[in-house]
C-alpha positions in Angstrom: -0.2 -28.7 -4.5 0.1 -26.6 -7.5 0.3 -23.1 -7.2 -0.4 -20.6 -9.9 0.8 -16.8 -10.8 -1.3 -14.9 -13.2 -0.1 -12.1 -15.2 -1.7 -9.1 -13.3 -4.2 -7.1 -15.6 -5.0 -4.3 -13.6 -4.3 -1.3 -16.3 -0.6 -0.4 -15.7 0.4 -2.9 -12.9 3.7 -4.2 -13.6 4.3 -5.9 -10.7 4.1 -10.0 -10.3 3.2 -11.9 -7.1 6.0 -14.2 -7.3 10.0 -13.5 -8.1 12.2 -16.6 -9.1 14.5 -16.1 -6.4 11.9 -17.1 -4.1 11.0 -20.8 -5.8 13.8 -22.5 -3.9 11.3 -21.8 -0.7 8.3 -23.7 -2.4 10.0 -27.2 -3.0 6.9 -28.8 -1.7 5.0 -27.2 -4.3 4.7 -27.3 -8.2 4.4 -23.7 -9.6 2.8 -22.7 -12.7 3.4 -19.0 -14.4 1.6 -17.3 -17.1 3.9 -16.9 -19.9 5.3 -13.1 -19.6 3.9 -12.8 -16.3 7.1 -11.5 -14.4 8.4 -9.7 -17.6 7.3 -6.0 -16.8 8.9 -6.5 -13.6 12.1 -7.3 -14.9 11.8 -11.3 -14.6 11.7 -12.9 -17.9 10.1 -16.5 -18.3 13.5 -18.4 -18.4 14.3 -17.1 -14.9 11.5 -18.6 -13.5 12.3 -22.0 -15.9 15.8 -22.2 -14.6 14.2 -22.1 -10.7 12.1 -25.2 -11.8 9.0 -23.6 -12.7 6.4 -24.2 -15.6 5.1 -21.8 -18.1 1.6 -22.0 -19.0 -1.2 -20.1 -20.6 -3.5 -18.2 -18.2 -6.6 -20.6 -18.5 -4.0 -23.5 -17.4 -3.0 -21.2 -14.8 -6.0 -20.7 -13.1 -7.9 -24.5 -14.1 -5.3 -26.6 -12.8 -3.9 -24.4 -9.8 -4.9 -25.2 -6.3 -3.7 -21.5 -5.0 -3.5 -18.6 -6.8 -1.3 -15.7 -6.1 -2.0 -12.1 -7.1 -0.9 -8.7 -6.3 -4.3 -7.3 -7.3 -6.8 -10.1 -7.4 -10.8 -10.1 -7.5 -12.1 -7.1 -5.9 -8.8 -4.9 -5.9 -9.2 -5.1 -10.1 -12.7 -5.3 -10.9 -12.7 -4.5 -14.2 -10.3 -6.7 -15.7 -11.0 -10.0 -13.5 -14.5 -10.7 -14.8 -13.0 -12.4 -17.7 -11.3 -14.9 -14.9 -14.5 -15.6 -12.8 -15.6 -18.6 -15.0 -11.9 -20.1 -14.3 -12.4 -20.4 -11.0 -13.2 -23.5 -9.4 -14.6 -24.9 -5.9 -12.3 -25.4 -3.2 -9.7 -23.3 -5.1 -7.7 -21.0 -2.9 -6.9 -17.2 -3.8 -4.8 -15.0 -2.0 -3.6 -11.4 -3.1 -5.0 -7.8 -2.2 -8.7 -7.7 -3.2 -10.2 -4.0 -1.3 -12.6 -6.4 0.6 -14.3 -3.6 1.9 -14.5 -1.4 -0.7 -15.9 -3.6 -3.2 -18.2 -6.2 -1.7 -20.0 -6.9 -5.2 -16.7 -8.8 -6.3 -16.1 -10.5 -3.0 -19.5 -12.0 -3.6 -19.0 -13.1 -6.9 -16.0 -15.2 -6.4 -17.4 -16.5 -3.2 -20.3 -17.9 -5.7 -17.7 -20.1 -7.6 -17.2 -21.8 -4.5 -13.5 -20.7 -3.6 -11.6 -19.9 -0.3 -10.0 -16.3 -0.3 -7.8 -14.6 1.8 -7.1 -10.5 1.6 -3.6 -9.9 2.4 -4.7 -6.0 3.3 -6.3 -8.1 6.6 -2.7 -9.1 7.7 -3.0 -8.5 11.6 -0.1 -6.0 13.0 1.2 -8.4 15.2 5.5 -9.2 15.5 5.1 -13.2 13.9 3.1 -11.5 10.7 5.5 -8.6 10.1 7.1 -10.8 7.3 3.7 -11.2 5.4 2.6 -7.3 6.0 2.2 -6.1 2.5 1.0 -2.9 2.9 3.7 -1.7 5.1 5.9 -3.2 2.5 4.3 -1.3 -0.3 3.9 2.1 1.9 7.7 1.8 2.3 8.0 2.0 -1.4 5.3 5.3 -1.7 6.9 7.2 1.1 10.4 6.7 -0.9 9.1 7.5 -4.2 6.5 10.4 -2.6 9.8 12.3 -2.3 11.6 11.6 -5.2 8.5 12.7 -7.2 8.3 16.0 -5.0 11.9 16.8 -5.9 11.3 16.1 -9.9 8.4 18.8 -9.8 9.8 21.6 -7.4 11.9 24.2 -9.1 14.0 24.4 -6.1 17.4 22.2 -4.6 16.3 20.2 -1.7 19.8 20.7 0.2 21.6 23.6 1.7 24.4 24.6 -0.5 27.2 27.0 -0.1 28.4 28.2 -3.6 30.2 30.9 -5.1 27.4 32.0 -6.8 25.2 32.2 -3.2 23.7 30.0 -0.8 20.7 27.8 -1.4 18.6 27.3 1.3 17.0 23.7 1.6 13.7 22.7 0.7 10.8 22.8 3.9 9.2 19.5 3.6 6.0 18.9 5.5 5.0 15.2 6.1 1.4 15.1 7.6 0.5 11.0 8.5 3.5 9.1 10.2 2.9 5.6 9.4 5.1 3.4 7.4 4.9 5.8 4.9 4.9 9.1 6.3 8.3 7.9 8.2 10.0 6.6 4.9 9.0 10.0 3.6 10.5 11.7 6.2 13.9 9.7 5.9 14.2 10.1 2.5 13.7 13.8 2.7 15.9 14.2 5.4 18.6 12.3 3.2 18.3 14.5 0.2 19.2 17.4 2.6 15.6 18.7 3.4 14.4 20.4 6.4 11.7 18.2 7.6 8.7 18.6 9.9 6.2 16.2 10.7 2.4 15.8 12.0 0.3 12.8 13.5 -2.6 12.6 15.5 -1.2 10.1 17.4 0.8 11.2 20.3 3.1 8.3 20.2 4.5 9.1 16.8 6.4 12.0 17.9 9.5 9.9 19.2 9.9 8.2 15.9 9.8 11.2 14.1 12.7 13.1 16.1 14.6 9.7 15.6 14.7 10.2 12.3 16.2 14.2 12.7 12.7 15.8 12.1 10.6 18.1 13.9 7.2 16.9 15.1 4.8 19.5 14.9 2.4 19.5 18.2 -1.1 20.9 18.0 -2.8 22.1 21.1 -5.9 20.0 20.9 -7.2 16.6 22.4 -5.6 13.8 21.2 -6.6 11.0 23.3 -7.6 7.8 22.0 -6.8 8.9 18.6 -5.1 5.2 18.1 -6.4 1.9 17.5 -5.1 -1.3 19.4 -3.7 -2.0 15.8 -1.6 0.9 15.9 -3.9 3.1 12.9 -5.0 6.3 13.0 -8.4 6.4 14.4 -11.1 8.0 12.7 -12.3 11.2 14.4 -15.2 13.6 14.4 -15.7 16.6 12.1 -15.2 18.9 15.1 -11.6 17.6 15.5 -10.8 17.7 12.0 -12.0 21.4 11.5 -9.9 22.4 14.7 -7.2 20.3 13.0 -7.3 22.4 9.9 -7.3 25.8 11.4 -4.3 24.6 13.3 -2.3 23.4 10.1 -3.3 26.5 8.1 0.4 28.4 8.9 2.7 25.5 9.1 1.3 24.2 5.6 1.9 27.7 4.2 5.4 28.2 5.6 6.4 24.6 3.8 7.6 24.1 0.3 6.9 20.6 -0.2 3.5 18.8 1.3 3.8 15.0 1.5 0.2 13.6 2.8 0.0 10.0 3.7 -3.1 9.8 6.3 -5.5 7.2 5.9 -8.3 5.6 7.7 -8.2 1.9 7.9 -11.3 0.6 5.7 -12.3 4.4 5.3 -12.2 7.5 3.8 -8.9 9.5 4.4 -9.6 12.7 6.1 -9.4 15.8 4.8 -6.4 17.8 6.3 -5.3 20.3 3.4 -8.0 22.7 2.6 -7.8 25.0 -0.7 -7.4 27.6 1.8 -4.3 26.2 2.7 -3.3 25.7 -0.6 -3.6 29.0 -1.7 -1.6 30.4 1.5 1.5 28.1 0.2 4.3 29.8 -1.9 4.1 30.0 -5.8 5.8 26.6 -6.8 4.7 24.6 -4.0 4.1 20.9 -4.4 1.7 18.3 -2.6 2.0 14.7 -3.2 -1.3 13.1 -2.0 -0.8 9.6 -1.3 -4.0 8.4 -0.4 -5.7 9.7 -3.3 -7.3 6.8 -4.2 -9.4 6.9 -0.5 -10.2 10.2 -1.5 -7.6 12.3 -0.9 -6.0 14.6 2.3 -6.1 17.4 0.0 -9.2 18.9 -1.2 -8.1 19.9 -4.4 -6.8 16.3 -5.5 -7.7 14.9 -8.2 -7.0 11.0 -8.3 -4.5 9.6 -11.0 -3.4 13.0 -11.9 -1.3 16.3 -11.7 -3.0 19.4 -11.1 -2.0 22.9 -10.6 -4.2 25.4 -8.3 -3.2 28.7 -7.2 0.6 28.1 -8.5 0.9 25.0 -6.4 1.2 21.6 -8.1 -1.0 19.0 -6.5 0.1 15.2 -7.3 -2.1 12.3 -6.9 0.1 9.4 -8.2 -1.8 5.9 -8.8 -0.5 2.4 -7.9 3.1 4.1 -6.9 4.4 0.5 -6.1 4.3 -0.6 -9.6 6.5 2.4 -10.5 9.2 0.3 -9.1 8.3 -2.9 -10.2 11.6 -5.1 -9.5 11.9 -4.5 -6.1 8.2 -3.8 -5.5 8.0 -7.6 -6.9 11.0 -8.9 -4.7 9.2 -7.3 -1.3 5.4 -8.4 -2.3 6.8 -12.0 -3.0 8.7 -12.3 0.0 5.5 -11.1 2.1 3.0 -13.8 0.2 5.6 -16.4 0.2 5.8 -16.2 4.1 2.1 -16.2 4.1 1.6 -19.2 2.0 4.4 -21.3 4.1 2.4 -20.5 7.4 -0.9 -21.2 6.0 0.2 -24.5 4.1 3.2 -25.1 6.8 5.6 -25.9 3.8 2.9 -27.6 1.5 2.2 -30.5 4.4 -1.4 -29.0 5.2 -4.1 -30.3 2.9 -6.1 -27.9 0.5 -9.3 -27.0 2.8 -7.9 -28.1 6.4 -6.9 -24.3 7.7 -5.7 -23.5 11.2 -8.2 -21.6 12.3 -7.1 -20.9 15.7 -4.0 -18.9 14.0 -5.0 -15.3 14.4 -3.3 -14.8 11.1 -5.3 -17.2 9.2 -8.5 -16.2 11.1 -8.0 -12.4 10.1 -7.3 -12.7 6.5 -9.6 -15.3 5.5 -13.1 -13.4 4.0 -14.4 -16.1 2.2 -14.2 -20.1 3.0 -15.6 -22.5 0.5 -17.7 -19.6 -1.0 -19.2 -18.7 2.4 -18.5 -14.7 3.1 -17.1 -14.9 6.7 -15.7 -10.9 6.9 -17.7 -8.6 8.6 -17.2 -4.4 8.9 -16.7 -5.1 12.6 -13.8 -7.1 11.8 -11.6 -4.2 10.9 -12.1 -1.7 13.4 -9.9 -1.9 15.5 -7.0 -3.0 13.2 
């Protein structure tokens, strides 16, 4: 079985789907790497060759490979992947992030080529799949980097400092949304010496927040049925969000840094920080909105850019994991190799013979031999 790794073509994408150190786990496979596929992440071709991979041009990688591994596969890279469509062949297996419910047209295009496709965003949140969970791996990086970005843009020092010139008070950080990204942001801000508070609509998040040394913000409102069976925050109605915004205004106004991470799986991010809240913040404050690609949690967010409104800097970074491409590639590659080995049982499972009873396989397979399997209902309770 031949596994191919093309160079990523999404604008600004520096990650690669396989790193040289993990080739030792793929001894049952032949591996083709497109020339310079890992260079932007710090992995030259020589590193892959030394570990037993073969370097090839893009056309050969697609046409010769039984399995294609990508970071941003078809659907998650709609503009640049068009040229690769003609290189796909029936029976080929695609594995990568595909934005399956955000770009159905692209999914239909690759289905027409007769391929089988697995969207790694749909990895179920079960213990056995933790080592394959690309969303959690990349979210951890985003949470860390959000704090570093905020520290770089705010005109204040994060920690408490007692100096001969006087006392420097610590920065007050508010983290909204305490999934993987939010918890990592809390941990990083605490390590930098900030005073950290956090809010999440899920009451169960309180223990996790407090275990990291942050204060959990509790709002007086109904929080029953706010969490899905898969551990994600559930989308609520407009009345809930309006009440939430009213109660959040004072907390936001007292914060120097606000980091928003609240996403709804498969849907638009909820509006949590209004323009009125931004106006109430002190001049020079910073907001880092990590869900700008899903519409943003802040009303004034402009995706992939930095704006200043009411003397507050609002930052909406794009593809944040790519900014630390070396370690992001290591983490992503580890996830995808674990998925690959589960799918093909160390290379012994023939192409097309997948264990349909395996929950991981069943949840992530969106196309089988050209037939689109996914339905919107598939992720309602994730």
